mmCIF file of the N, C-alpha and C atoms, coordinates in Angstrom:
data_MODEL
# 
_entry.id   MODEL 
# 
loop_
_atom_site.group_PDB 
_atom_site.id 
_atom_site.type_symbol 
_atom_site.label_atom_id 
_atom_site.label_alt_id 
_atom_site.label_comp_id 
_atom_site.label_asym_id 
_atom_site.label_entity_id 
_atom_site.label_seq_id 
_atom_site.pdbx_PDB_ins_code 
_atom_site.Cartn_x 
_atom_site.Cartn_y 
_atom_site.Cartn_z 
_atom_site.occupancy 
_atom_site.B_iso_or_equiv 
_atom_site.pdbx_formal_charge 
_atom_site.auth_seq_id 
_atom_site.auth_comp_id 
_atom_site.auth_asym_id 
_atom_site.auth_atom_id 
_atom_site.pdbx_PDB_model_num 
ATOM 1   N N  . UNK A 1 1  ? 76.984 43.896 -264.711 1.00 0.00 ? 1  UNK A N  1 
ATOM 2   C CA . UNK A 1 1  ? 76.572 43.764 -263.385 1.00 0.00 ? 1  UNK A CA 1 
ATOM 3   C C  . UNK A 1 1  ? 78.004 43.589 -262.655 1.00 0.00 ? 1  UNK A C  1 
ATOM 4   N N  . UNK A 1 2  ? 78.374 44.290 -261.942 1.00 0.00 ? 2  UNK A N  1 
ATOM 5   C CA . UNK A 1 2  ? 79.773 44.136 -261.043 1.00 0.00 ? 2  UNK A CA 1 
ATOM 6   C C  . UNK A 1 2  ? 79.906 43.018 -260.413 1.00 0.00 ? 2  UNK A C  1 
ATOM 7   N N  . UNK A 1 3  ? 81.142 42.651 -260.381 1.00 0.00 ? 3  UNK A N  1 
ATOM 8   C CA . UNK A 1 3  ? 81.483 41.301 -259.830 1.00 0.00 ? 3  UNK A CA 1 
ATOM 9   C C  . UNK A 1 3  ? 81.965 41.946 -258.458 1.00 0.00 ? 3  UNK A C  1 
ATOM 10  N N  . UNK A 1 4  ? 81.611 40.977 -257.508 1.00 0.00 ? 4  UNK A N  1 
ATOM 11  C CA . UNK A 1 4  ? 82.019 41.723 -255.624 1.00 0.00 ? 4  UNK A CA 1 
ATOM 12  C C  . UNK A 1 4  ? 82.140 40.262 -255.024 1.00 0.00 ? 4  UNK A C  1 
ATOM 13  N N  . UNK A 1 5  ? 83.507 40.454 -254.727 1.00 0.00 ? 5  UNK A N  1 
ATOM 14  C CA . UNK A 1 5  ? 83.996 39.539 -253.832 1.00 0.00 ? 5  UNK A CA 1 
ATOM 15  C C  . UNK A 1 5  ? 84.427 40.243 -252.871 1.00 0.00 ? 5  UNK A C  1 
ATOM 16  N N  . UNK A 1 6  ? 84.212 39.557 -251.208 1.00 0.00 ? 6  UNK A N  1 
ATOM 17  C CA . UNK A 1 6  ? 84.646 40.067 -250.089 1.00 0.00 ? 6  UNK A CA 1 
ATOM 18  C C  . UNK A 1 6  ? 85.197 39.140 -249.139 1.00 0.00 ? 6  UNK A C  1 
ATOM 19  N N  . UNK A 1 7  ? 86.647 39.306 -248.667 1.00 0.00 ? 7  UNK A N  1 
ATOM 20  C CA . UNK A 1 7  ? 87.383 38.803 -247.837 1.00 0.00 ? 7  UNK A CA 1 
ATOM 21  C C  . UNK A 1 7  ? 87.246 38.548 -246.347 1.00 0.00 ? 7  UNK A C  1 
ATOM 22  N N  . UNK A 1 8  ? 86.589 37.768 -245.664 1.00 0.00 ? 8  UNK A N  1 
ATOM 23  C CA . UNK A 1 8  ? 86.136 37.963 -244.475 1.00 0.00 ? 8  UNK A CA 1 
ATOM 24  C C  . UNK A 1 8  ? 86.575 37.120 -243.209 1.00 0.00 ? 8  UNK A C  1 
ATOM 25  N N  . UNK A 1 9  ? 86.275 37.198 -242.056 1.00 0.00 ? 9  UNK A N  1 
ATOM 26  C CA . UNK A 1 9  ? 86.132 35.888 -241.141 1.00 0.00 ? 9  UNK A CA 1 
ATOM 27  C C  . UNK A 1 9  ? 84.777 36.013 -240.471 1.00 0.00 ? 9  UNK A C  1 
ATOM 28  N N  . UNK A 1 10 ? 84.721 34.716 -239.651 1.00 0.00 ? 10 UNK A N  1 
ATOM 29  C CA . UNK A 1 10 ? 83.113 34.828 -239.094 1.00 0.00 ? 10 UNK A CA 1 
ATOM 30  C C  . UNK A 1 10 ? 83.065 35.442 -238.158 1.00 0.00 ? 10 UNK A C  1 
ATOM 31  N N  . UNK A 1 11 ? 83.958 36.207 -237.402 1.00 0.00 ? 11 UNK A N  1 
ATOM 32  C CA . UNK A 1 11 ? 84.220 37.054 -236.315 1.00 0.00 ? 11 UNK A CA 1 
ATOM 33  C C  . UNK A 1 11 ? 84.013 38.440 -236.488 1.00 0.00 ? 11 UNK A C  1 
ATOM 34  N N  . UNK A 1 12 ? 84.455 39.077 -237.753 1.00 0.00 ? 12 UNK A N  1 
ATOM 35  C CA . UNK A 1 12 ? 84.727 39.990 -238.154 1.00 0.00 ? 12 UNK A CA 1 
ATOM 36  C C  . UNK A 1 12 ? 83.315 41.119 -238.185 1.00 0.00 ? 12 UNK A C  1 
ATOM 37  N N  . UNK A 1 13 ? 83.259 41.803 -237.477 1.00 0.00 ? 13 UNK A N  1 
ATOM 38  C CA . UNK A 1 13 ? 82.081 42.906 -236.946 1.00 0.00 ? 13 UNK A CA 1 
ATOM 39  C C  . UNK A 1 13 ? 81.925 43.734 -238.307 1.00 0.00 ? 13 UNK A C  1 
ATOM 40  N N  . UNK A 1 14 ? 82.630 44.061 -238.984 1.00 0.00 ? 14 UNK A N  1 
ATOM 41  C CA . UNK A 1 14 ? 82.523 44.872 -240.149 1.00 0.00 ? 14 UNK A CA 1 
ATOM 42  C C  . UNK A 1 14 ? 82.151 44.373 -241.424 1.00 0.00 ? 14 UNK A C  1 
ATOM 43  N N  . UNK A 1 15 ? 82.766 42.840 -241.723 1.00 0.00 ? 15 UNK A N  1 
ATOM 44  C CA . UNK A 1 15 ? 82.293 41.900 -242.089 1.00 0.00 ? 15 UNK A CA 1 
ATOM 45  C C  . UNK A 1 15 ? 80.888 42.023 -242.256 1.00 0.00 ? 15 UNK A C  1 
ATOM 46  N N  . UNK A 1 16 ? 80.531 41.207 -241.049 1.00 0.00 ? 16 UNK A N  1 
ATOM 47  C CA . UNK A 1 16 ? 79.097 40.632 -241.338 1.00 0.00 ? 16 UNK A CA 1 
ATOM 48  C C  . UNK A 1 16 ? 78.400 42.279 -241.519 1.00 0.00 ? 16 UNK A C  1 
ATOM 49  N N  . UNK A 1 17 ? 78.713 43.921 -241.177 1.00 0.00 ? 17 UNK A N  1 
ATOM 50  C CA . UNK A 1 17 ? 77.900 44.734 -241.514 1.00 0.00 ? 17 UNK A CA 1 
ATOM 51  C C  . UNK A 1 17 ? 77.934 44.913 -242.955 1.00 0.00 ? 17 UNK A C  1 
ATOM 52  N N  . UNK A 1 18 ? 79.020 44.883 -243.897 1.00 0.00 ? 18 UNK A N  1 
ATOM 53  C CA . UNK A 1 18 ? 79.550 45.242 -245.469 1.00 0.00 ? 18 UNK A CA 1 
ATOM 54  C C  . UNK A 1 18 ? 78.253 43.776 -245.784 1.00 0.00 ? 18 UNK A C  1 
ATOM 55  N N  . UNK A 1 19 ? 78.404 42.547 -245.643 1.00 0.00 ? 19 UNK A N  1 
ATOM 56  C CA . UNK A 1 19 ? 77.473 41.707 -246.060 1.00 0.00 ? 19 UNK A CA 1 
ATOM 57  C C  . UNK A 1 19 ? 76.146 42.000 -246.130 1.00 0.00 ? 19 UNK A C  1 
ATOM 58  N N  . UNK A 1 20 ? 75.500 42.579 -244.780 1.00 0.00 ? 20 UNK A N  1 
ATOM 59  C CA . UNK A 1 20 ? 74.380 42.716 -244.733 1.00 0.00 ? 20 UNK A CA 1 
ATOM 60  C C  . UNK A 1 20 ? 73.839 44.067 -245.423 1.00 0.00 ? 20 UNK A C  1 
ATOM 61  N N  . UNK A 1 21 ? 74.774 44.926 -245.394 1.00 0.00 ? 21 UNK A N  1 
ATOM 62  C CA . UNK A 1 21 ? 74.787 45.815 -246.649 1.00 0.00 ? 21 UNK A CA 1 
ATOM 63  C C  . UNK A 1 21 ? 74.314 45.839 -247.747 1.00 0.00 ? 21 UNK A C  1 
ATOM 64  N N  . UNK A 1 22 ? 75.295 44.488 -248.422 1.00 0.00 ? 22 UNK A N  1 
ATOM 65  C CA . UNK A 1 22 ? 74.936 43.976 -249.848 1.00 0.00 ? 22 UNK A CA 1 
ATOM 66  C C  . UNK A 1 22 ? 73.957 43.352 -249.886 1.00 0.00 ? 22 UNK A C  1 
ATOM 67  N N  . UNK A 1 23 ? 72.943 42.974 -248.843 1.00 0.00 ? 23 UNK A N  1 
ATOM 68  C CA . UNK A 1 23 ? 72.019 42.155 -249.188 1.00 0.00 ? 23 UNK A CA 1 
ATOM 69  C C  . UNK A 1 23 ? 70.839 42.942 -249.216 1.00 0.00 ? 23 UNK A C  1 
ATOM 70  N N  . UNK A 1 24 ? 70.948 43.997 -248.396 1.00 0.00 ? 24 UNK A N  1 
ATOM 71  C CA . UNK A 1 24 ? 69.682 45.133 -248.505 1.00 0.00 ? 24 UNK A CA 1 
ATOM 72  C C  . UNK A 1 24 ? 69.659 45.837 -249.430 1.00 0.00 ? 24 UNK A C  1 
ATOM 73  N N  . UNK A 1 25 ? 71.241 45.946 -250.263 1.00 0.00 ? 25 UNK A N  1 
ATOM 74  C CA . UNK A 1 25 ? 70.829 46.768 -251.643 1.00 0.00 ? 25 UNK A CA 1 
ATOM 75  C C  . UNK A 1 25 ? 70.464 45.573 -252.629 1.00 0.00 ? 25 UNK A C  1 
ATOM 76  N N  . UNK A 1 26 ? 70.478 44.108 -252.469 1.00 0.00 ? 26 UNK A N  1 
ATOM 77  C CA . UNK A 1 26 ? 70.200 43.120 -253.572 1.00 0.00 ? 26 UNK A CA 1 
ATOM 78  C C  . UNK A 1 26 ? 71.371 43.057 -254.326 1.00 0.00 ? 26 UNK A C  1 
ATOM 79  N N  . UNK A 1 27 ? 72.872 43.146 -253.624 1.00 0.00 ? 27 UNK A N  1 
ATOM 80  C CA . UNK A 1 27 ? 73.902 43.050 -254.307 1.00 0.00 ? 27 UNK A CA 1 
ATOM 81  C C  . UNK A 1 27 ? 74.303 41.410 -254.372 1.00 0.00 ? 27 UNK A C  1 
ATOM 82  N N  . UNK A 1 28 ? 74.632 40.682 -255.052 1.00 0.00 ? 28 UNK A N  1 
ATOM 83  C CA . UNK A 1 28 ? 75.034 39.246 -254.890 1.00 0.00 ? 28 UNK A CA 1 
ATOM 84  C C  . UNK A 1 28 ? 76.670 39.686 -254.536 1.00 0.00 ? 28 UNK A C  1 
ATOM 85  N N  . UNK A 1 29 ? 77.149 38.688 -254.041 1.00 0.00 ? 29 UNK A N  1 
ATOM 86  C CA . UNK A 1 29 ? 78.186 38.646 -253.729 1.00 0.00 ? 29 UNK A CA 1 
ATOM 87  C C  . UNK A 1 29 ? 79.073 36.923 -253.318 1.00 0.00 ? 29 UNK A C  1 
ATOM 88  N N  . UNK A 1 30 ? 80.645 37.217 -253.514 1.00 0.00 ? 30 UNK A N  1 
ATOM 89  C CA . UNK A 1 30 ? 81.053 36.053 -253.434 1.00 0.00 ? 30 UNK A CA 1 
ATOM 90  C C  . UNK A 1 30 ? 82.105 36.246 -251.993 1.00 0.00 ? 30 UNK A C  1 
ATOM 91  N N  . UNK A 1 31 ? 81.926 35.270 -251.072 1.00 0.00 ? 31 UNK A N  1 
ATOM 92  C CA . UNK A 1 31 ? 82.141 35.433 -249.617 1.00 0.00 ? 31 UNK A CA 1 
ATOM 93  C C  . UNK A 1 31 ? 83.478 34.426 -249.348 1.00 0.00 ? 31 UNK A C  1 
ATOM 94  N N  . UNK A 1 32 ? 84.489 34.770 -249.234 1.00 0.00 ? 32 UNK A N  1 
ATOM 95  C CA . UNK A 1 32 ? 85.850 34.520 -249.277 1.00 0.00 ? 32 UNK A CA 1 
ATOM 96  C C  . UNK A 1 32 ? 86.469 34.362 -247.901 1.00 0.00 ? 32 UNK A C  1 
ATOM 97  N N  . UNK A 1 33 ? 86.093 33.409 -246.864 1.00 0.00 ? 33 UNK A N  1 
ATOM 98  C CA . UNK A 1 33 ? 86.194 33.327 -245.125 1.00 0.00 ? 33 UNK A CA 1 
ATOM 99  C C  . UNK A 1 33 ? 87.778 32.973 -245.199 1.00 0.00 ? 33 UNK A C  1 
ATOM 100 N N  . UNK A 1 34 ? 88.643 33.610 -244.868 1.00 0.00 ? 34 UNK A N  1 
ATOM 101 C CA . UNK A 1 34 ? 90.201 33.524 -244.962 1.00 0.00 ? 34 UNK A CA 1 
ATOM 102 C C  . UNK A 1 34 ? 90.383 32.750 -243.660 1.00 0.00 ? 34 UNK A C  1 
ATOM 103 N N  . UNK A 1 35 ? 89.667 32.705 -242.710 1.00 0.00 ? 35 UNK A N  1 
ATOM 104 C CA . UNK A 1 35 ? 89.770 32.114 -240.951 1.00 0.00 ? 35 UNK A CA 1 
ATOM 105 C C  . UNK A 1 35 ? 90.084 30.915 -241.282 1.00 0.00 ? 35 UNK A C  1 
ATOM 106 N N  . UNK A 1 36 ? 91.495 30.509 -240.843 1.00 0.00 ? 36 UNK A N  1 
ATOM 107 C CA . UNK A 1 36 ? 92.151 29.019 -240.964 1.00 0.00 ? 36 UNK A CA 1 
ATOM 108 C C  . UNK A 1 36 ? 92.228 28.246 -242.421 1.00 0.00 ? 36 UNK A C  1 
ATOM 109 N N  . UNK A 1 37 ? 92.200 29.251 -243.298 1.00 0.00 ? 37 UNK A N  1 
ATOM 110 C CA . UNK A 1 37 ? 92.165 29.097 -244.776 1.00 0.00 ? 37 UNK A CA 1 
ATOM 111 C C  . UNK A 1 37 ? 93.787 29.613 -245.229 1.00 0.00 ? 37 UNK A C  1 
ATOM 112 N N  . UNK A 1 38 ? 94.798 28.896 -244.816 1.00 0.00 ? 38 UNK A N  1 
ATOM 113 C CA . UNK A 1 38 ? 96.381 29.738 -245.319 1.00 0.00 ? 38 UNK A CA 1 
ATOM 114 C C  . UNK A 1 38 ? 96.282 30.149 -246.675 1.00 0.00 ? 38 UNK A C  1 
ATOM 115 N N  . UNK A 1 39 ? 95.823 29.508 -247.480 1.00 0.00 ? 39 UNK A N  1 
ATOM 116 C CA . UNK A 1 39 ? 96.111 29.435 -248.910 1.00 0.00 ? 39 UNK A CA 1 
ATOM 117 C C  . UNK A 1 39 ? 95.522 31.066 -249.129 1.00 0.00 ? 39 UNK A C  1 
ATOM 118 N N  . UNK A 1 40 ? 93.681 31.109 -248.962 1.00 0.00 ? 40 UNK A N  1 
ATOM 119 C CA . UNK A 1 40 ? 93.021 32.251 -248.980 1.00 0.00 ? 40 UNK A CA 1 
ATOM 120 C C  . UNK A 1 40 ? 93.468 33.569 -248.446 1.00 0.00 ? 40 UNK A C  1 
ATOM 121 N N  . UNK A 1 41 ? 94.446 33.067 -247.137 1.00 0.00 ? 41 UNK A N  1 
ATOM 122 C CA . UNK A 1 41 ? 95.263 34.105 -246.439 1.00 0.00 ? 41 UNK A CA 1 
ATOM 123 C C  . UNK A 1 41 ? 96.503 34.593 -247.299 1.00 0.00 ? 41 UNK A C  1 
ATOM 124 N N  . UNK A 1 42 ? 96.977 34.039 -247.950 1.00 0.00 ? 42 UNK A N  1 
ATOM 125 C CA . UNK A 1 42 ? 98.237 34.190 -248.816 1.00 0.00 ? 42 UNK A CA 1 
ATOM 126 C C  . UNK A 1 42 ? 97.631 35.238 -250.089 1.00 0.00 ? 42 UNK A C  1 
ATOM 127 N N  . UNK A 1 43 ? 96.490 34.738 -250.386 1.00 0.00 ? 43 UNK A N  1 
ATOM 128 C CA . UNK A 1 43 ? 95.876 35.302 -251.493 1.00 0.00 ? 43 UNK A CA 1 
ATOM 129 C C  . UNK A 1 43 ? 95.548 36.839 -251.147 1.00 0.00 ? 43 UNK A C  1 
ATOM 130 N N  . UNK A 1 44 ? 94.801 36.645 -249.880 1.00 0.00 ? 44 UNK A N  1 
ATOM 131 C CA . UNK A 1 44 ? 94.607 38.423 -249.440 1.00 0.00 ? 44 UNK A CA 1 
ATOM 132 C C  . UNK A 1 44 ? 95.604 38.834 -249.186 1.00 0.00 ? 44 UNK A C  1 
ATOM 133 N N  . UNK A 1 45 ? 96.738 38.946 -248.851 1.00 0.00 ? 45 UNK A N  1 
ATOM 134 C CA . UNK A 1 45 ? 97.667 39.526 -248.378 1.00 0.00 ? 45 UNK A CA 1 
ATOM 135 C C  . UNK A 1 45 ? 98.457 40.087 -249.647 1.00 0.00 ? 45 UNK A C  1 
ATOM 136 N N  . UNK A 1 46 ? 98.584 39.109 -250.641 1.00 0.00 ? 46 UNK A N  1 
ATOM 137 C CA . UNK A 1 46 ? 98.923 39.253 -252.181 1.00 0.00 ? 46 UNK A CA 1 
ATOM 138 C C  . UNK A 1 46 ? 98.262 40.594 -253.016 1.00 0.00 ? 46 UNK A C  1 
ATOM 139 N N  . UNK A 1 47 ? 97.035 40.396 -252.661 1.00 0.00 ? 47 UNK A N  1 
ATOM 140 C CA . UNK A 1 47 ? 96.070 41.137 -253.488 1.00 0.00 ? 47 UNK A CA 1 
ATOM 141 C C  . UNK A 1 47 ? 96.241 42.415 -252.809 1.00 0.00 ? 47 UNK A C  1 
ATOM 142 N N  . UNK A 1 48 ? 96.050 42.515 -251.583 1.00 0.00 ? 48 UNK A N  1 
ATOM 143 C CA . UNK A 1 48 ? 95.829 43.620 -250.688 1.00 0.00 ? 48 UNK A CA 1 
ATOM 144 C C  . UNK A 1 48 ? 96.924 44.443 -250.151 1.00 0.00 ? 48 UNK A C  1 
ATOM 145 N N  . UNK A 1 49 ? 97.878 43.873 -249.642 1.00 0.00 ? 49 UNK A N  1 
ATOM 146 C CA . UNK A 1 49 ? 98.956 44.143 -248.926 1.00 0.00 ? 49 UNK A CA 1 
ATOM 147 C C  . UNK A 1 49 ? 98.587 43.910 -247.671 1.00 0.00 ? 49 UNK A C  1 
ATOM 148 N N  . UNK A 1 50 ? 97.935 43.446 -247.260 1.00 0.00 ? 50 UNK A N  1 
ATOM 149 C CA . UNK A 1 50 ? 97.616 43.617 -245.822 1.00 0.00 ? 50 UNK A CA 1 
ATOM 150 C C  . UNK A 1 50 ? 96.505 42.135 -245.255 1.00 0.00 ? 50 UNK A C  1 
ATOM 151 N N  . UNK A 1 51 ? 96.599 41.751 -244.029 1.00 0.00 ? 51 UNK A N  1 
ATOM 152 C CA . UNK A 1 51 ? 95.956 40.935 -243.569 1.00 0.00 ? 51 UNK A CA 1 
ATOM 153 C C  . UNK A 1 51 ? 94.253 41.050 -243.243 1.00 0.00 ? 51 UNK A C  1 
ATOM 154 N N  . UNK A 1 52 ? 93.978 42.411 -242.924 1.00 0.00 ? 52 UNK A N  1 
ATOM 155 C CA . UNK A 1 52 ? 92.754 42.968 -242.189 1.00 0.00 ? 52 UNK A CA 1 
ATOM 156 C C  . UNK A 1 52 ? 91.528 42.581 -243.118 1.00 0.00 ? 52 UNK A C  1 
ATOM 157 N N  . UNK A 1 53 ? 90.408 42.318 -242.304 1.00 0.00 ? 53 UNK A N  1 
ATOM 158 C CA . UNK A 1 53 ? 89.443 42.118 -243.431 1.00 0.00 ? 53 UNK A CA 1 
ATOM 159 C C  . UNK A 1 53 ? 88.289 43.455 -242.404 1.00 0.00 ? 53 UNK A C  1 
ATOM 160 N N  . UNK A 1 54 ? 87.292 43.606 -243.421 1.00 0.00 ? 54 UNK A N  1 
ATOM 161 C CA . UNK A 1 54 ? 87.011 43.179 -244.780 1.00 0.00 ? 54 UNK A CA 1 
ATOM 162 C C  . UNK A 1 54 ? 88.086 43.919 -245.971 1.00 0.00 ? 54 UNK A C  1 
ATOM 163 N N  . UNK A 1 55 ? 88.011 42.808 -247.036 1.00 0.00 ? 55 UNK A N  1 
ATOM 164 C CA . UNK A 1 55 ? 88.863 43.723 -248.103 1.00 0.00 ? 55 UNK A CA 1 
ATOM 165 C C  . UNK A 1 55 ? 87.417 43.339 -249.302 1.00 0.00 ? 55 UNK A C  1 
ATOM 166 N N  . UNK A 1 56 ? 87.081 44.232 -249.789 1.00 0.00 ? 56 UNK A N  1 
ATOM 167 C CA . UNK A 1 56 ? 86.136 44.084 -250.960 1.00 0.00 ? 56 UNK A CA 1 
ATOM 168 C C  . UNK A 1 56 ? 86.611 44.255 -252.222 1.00 0.00 ? 56 UNK A C  1 
ATOM 169 N N  . UNK A 1 57 ? 86.633 43.731 -252.890 1.00 0.00 ? 57 UNK A N  1 
ATOM 170 C CA . UNK A 1 57 ? 86.509 44.185 -254.413 1.00 0.00 ? 57 UNK A CA 1 
ATOM 171 C C  . UNK A 1 57 ? 85.554 43.984 -255.328 1.00 0.00 ? 57 UNK A C  1 
ATOM 172 N N  . UNK A 1 58 ? 85.651 44.982 -256.377 1.00 0.00 ? 58 UNK A N  1 
ATOM 173 C CA . UNK A 1 58 ? 84.316 45.479 -257.078 1.00 0.00 ? 58 UNK A CA 1 
ATOM 174 C C  . UNK A 1 58 ? 84.820 45.477 -258.233 1.00 0.00 ? 58 UNK A C  1 
ATOM 175 N N  . UNK A 1 59 ? 84.654 44.400 -259.010 1.00 0.00 ? 59 UNK A N  1 
ATOM 176 C CA . UNK A 1 59 ? 85.411 44.598 -260.417 1.00 0.00 ? 59 UNK A CA 1 
ATOM 177 C C  . UNK A 1 59 ? 87.052 44.671 -259.942 1.00 0.00 ? 59 UNK A C  1 
ATOM 178 N N  . UNK A 1 60 ? 87.600 45.377 -260.622 1.00 0.00 ? 60 UNK A N  1 
ATOM 179 C CA . UNK A 1 60 ? 89.012 45.517 -260.581 1.00 0.00 ? 60 UNK A CA 1 
ATOM 180 C C  . UNK A 1 60 ? 89.366 46.611 -259.207 1.00 0.00 ? 60 UNK A C  1 
ATOM 181 N N  . UNK A 1 61 ? 88.679 47.142 -258.567 1.00 0.00 ? 61 UNK A N  1 
ATOM 182 C CA . UNK A 1 61 ? 88.622 48.106 -257.526 1.00 0.00 ? 61 UNK A CA 1 
ATOM 183 C C  . UNK A 1 61 ? 88.784 47.413 -256.349 1.00 0.00 ? 61 UNK A C  1 
ATOM 184 N N  . UNK A 1 62 ? 89.651 47.949 -255.497 1.00 0.00 ? 62 UNK A N  1 
ATOM 185 C CA . UNK A 1 62 ? 89.638 47.667 -253.862 1.00 0.00 ? 62 UNK A CA 1 
ATOM 186 C C  . UNK A 1 62 ? 89.050 48.429 -252.751 1.00 0.00 ? 62 UNK A C  1 
ATOM 187 N N  . UNK A 1 63 ? 88.636 47.609 -251.804 1.00 0.00 ? 63 UNK A N  1 
ATOM 188 C CA . UNK A 1 63 ? 88.128 48.838 -251.025 1.00 0.00 ? 63 UNK A CA 1 
ATOM 189 C C  . UNK A 1 63 ? 88.650 47.766 -249.470 1.00 0.00 ? 63 UNK A C  1 
ATOM 190 N N  . UNK A 1 64 ? 89.230 48.611 -248.865 1.00 0.00 ? 64 UNK A N  1 
ATOM 191 C CA . UNK A 1 64 ? 89.752 48.383 -247.374 1.00 0.00 ? 64 UNK A CA 1 
ATOM 192 C C  . UNK A 1 64 ? 88.928 48.382 -246.599 1.00 0.00 ? 64 UNK A C  1 
ATOM 193 N N  . UNK A 1 65 ? 88.600 47.522 -245.815 1.00 0.00 ? 65 UNK A N  1 
ATOM 194 C CA . UNK A 1 65 ? 87.036 48.023 -244.756 1.00 0.00 ? 65 UNK A CA 1 
ATOM 195 C C  . UNK A 1 65 ? 86.062 48.263 -245.367 1.00 0.00 ? 65 UNK A C  1 
ATOM 196 N N  . UNK A 1 66 ? 84.954 48.302 -244.520 1.00 0.00 ? 66 UNK A N  1 
ATOM 197 C CA . UNK A 1 66 ? 83.608 48.575 -244.606 1.00 0.00 ? 66 UNK A CA 1 
ATOM 198 C C  . UNK A 1 66 ? 83.022 50.283 -245.146 1.00 0.00 ? 66 UNK A C  1 
ATOM 199 N N  . UNK A 1 67 ? 83.496 50.677 -246.477 1.00 0.00 ? 67 UNK A N  1 
ATOM 200 C CA . UNK A 1 67 ? 83.502 52.158 -246.491 1.00 0.00 ? 67 UNK A CA 1 
ATOM 201 C C  . UNK A 1 67 ? 82.023 52.336 -247.410 1.00 0.00 ? 67 UNK A C  1 
ATOM 202 N N  . UNK A 1 68 ? 81.018 52.879 -247.096 1.00 0.00 ? 68 UNK A N  1 
ATOM 203 C CA . UNK A 1 68 ? 79.958 52.599 -247.412 1.00 0.00 ? 68 UNK A CA 1 
ATOM 204 C C  . UNK A 1 68 ? 79.691 53.494 -248.874 1.00 0.00 ? 68 UNK A C  1 
ATOM 205 N N  . UNK A 1 69 ? 80.390 54.868 -249.034 1.00 0.00 ? 69 UNK A N  1 
ATOM 206 C CA . UNK A 1 69 ? 80.189 55.443 -249.900 1.00 0.00 ? 69 UNK A CA 1 
ATOM 207 C C  . UNK A 1 69 ? 81.274 54.896 -250.785 1.00 0.00 ? 69 UNK A C  1 
ATOM 208 N N  . UNK A 1 70 ? 82.456 54.340 -250.867 1.00 0.00 ? 70 UNK A N  1 
ATOM 209 C CA . UNK A 1 70 ? 83.024 53.666 -251.831 1.00 0.00 ? 70 UNK A CA 1 
ATOM 210 C C  . UNK A 1 70 ? 82.430 52.662 -252.483 1.00 0.00 ? 70 UNK A C  1 
ATOM 211 N N  . UNK A 1 71 ? 81.338 51.963 -251.736 1.00 0.00 ? 71 UNK A N  1 
ATOM 212 C CA . UNK A 1 71 ? 80.847 50.824 -252.318 1.00 0.00 ? 71 UNK A CA 1 
ATOM 213 C C  . UNK A 1 71 ? 79.913 51.176 -253.019 1.00 0.00 ? 71 UNK A C  1 
ATOM 214 N N  . UNK A 1 72 ? 78.908 52.372 -252.746 1.00 0.00 ? 72 UNK A N  1 
ATOM 215 C CA . UNK A 1 72 ? 78.001 52.901 -253.726 1.00 0.00 ? 72 UNK A CA 1 
ATOM 216 C C  . UNK A 1 72 ? 78.575 53.522 -254.789 1.00 0.00 ? 72 UNK A C  1 
ATOM 217 N N  . UNK A 1 73 ? 79.517 54.479 -254.411 1.00 0.00 ? 73 UNK A N  1 
ATOM 218 C CA . UNK A 1 73 ? 80.633 54.662 -255.813 1.00 0.00 ? 73 UNK A CA 1 
ATOM 219 C C  . UNK A 1 73 ? 80.342 53.932 -256.783 1.00 0.00 ? 73 UNK A C  1 
ATOM 220 N N  . UNK A 1 74 ? 81.051 52.614 -256.413 1.00 0.00 ? 74 UNK A N  1 
ATOM 221 C CA . UNK A 1 74 ? 81.917 51.490 -257.247 1.00 0.00 ? 74 UNK A CA 1 
ATOM 222 C C  . UNK A 1 74 ? 80.566 50.806 -257.969 1.00 0.00 ? 74 UNK A C  1 
ATOM 223 N N  . UNK A 1 75 ? 79.575 50.881 -257.091 1.00 0.00 ? 75 UNK A N  1 
ATOM 224 C CA . UNK A 1 75 ? 78.643 49.925 -257.888 1.00 0.00 ? 75 UNK A CA 1 
ATOM 225 C C  . UNK A 1 75 ? 77.387 50.774 -258.366 1.00 0.00 ? 75 UNK A C  1 
ATOM 226 N N  . UNK A 1 76 ? 77.362 52.063 -258.202 1.00 0.00 ? 76 UNK A N  1 
ATOM 227 C CA . UNK A 1 76 ? 76.712 53.107 -258.661 1.00 0.00 ? 76 UNK A CA 1 
ATOM 228 C C  . UNK A 1 76 ? 75.303 53.141 -257.920 1.00 0.00 ? 76 UNK A C  1 
ATOM 229 N N  . UNK A 1 77 ? 75.068 52.925 -256.891 1.00 0.00 ? 77 UNK A N  1 
ATOM 230 C CA . UNK A 1 77 ? 73.982 52.787 -256.064 1.00 0.00 ? 77 UNK A CA 1 
ATOM 231 C C  . UNK A 1 77 ? 74.125 54.029 -255.099 1.00 0.00 ? 77 UNK A C  1 
ATOM 232 N N  . UNK A 1 78 ? 72.741 54.219 -254.319 1.00 0.00 ? 78 UNK A N  1 
ATOM 233 C CA . UNK A 1 78 ? 72.698 55.166 -253.089 1.00 0.00 ? 78 UNK A CA 1 
ATOM 234 C C  . UNK A 1 78 ? 71.654 54.570 -251.867 1.00 0.00 ? 78 UNK A C  1 
# 
């Protein structure tokens, strides 16, 4: 099973959509809330080169934003 991590904020519409999509597909994920967490914000920028959310990691593959096609491809789901 793939390891899924999503960097998000509570007010991000696309973050909510991504998490709901994972739930609908039965995909377990780790949610890292970067709102107000300077350490996690720095980690996000270091890993992705940007501050925008969501940033999703599926194993070692990074997805910027909620890209359903890439999520499906990387998780091998439809």
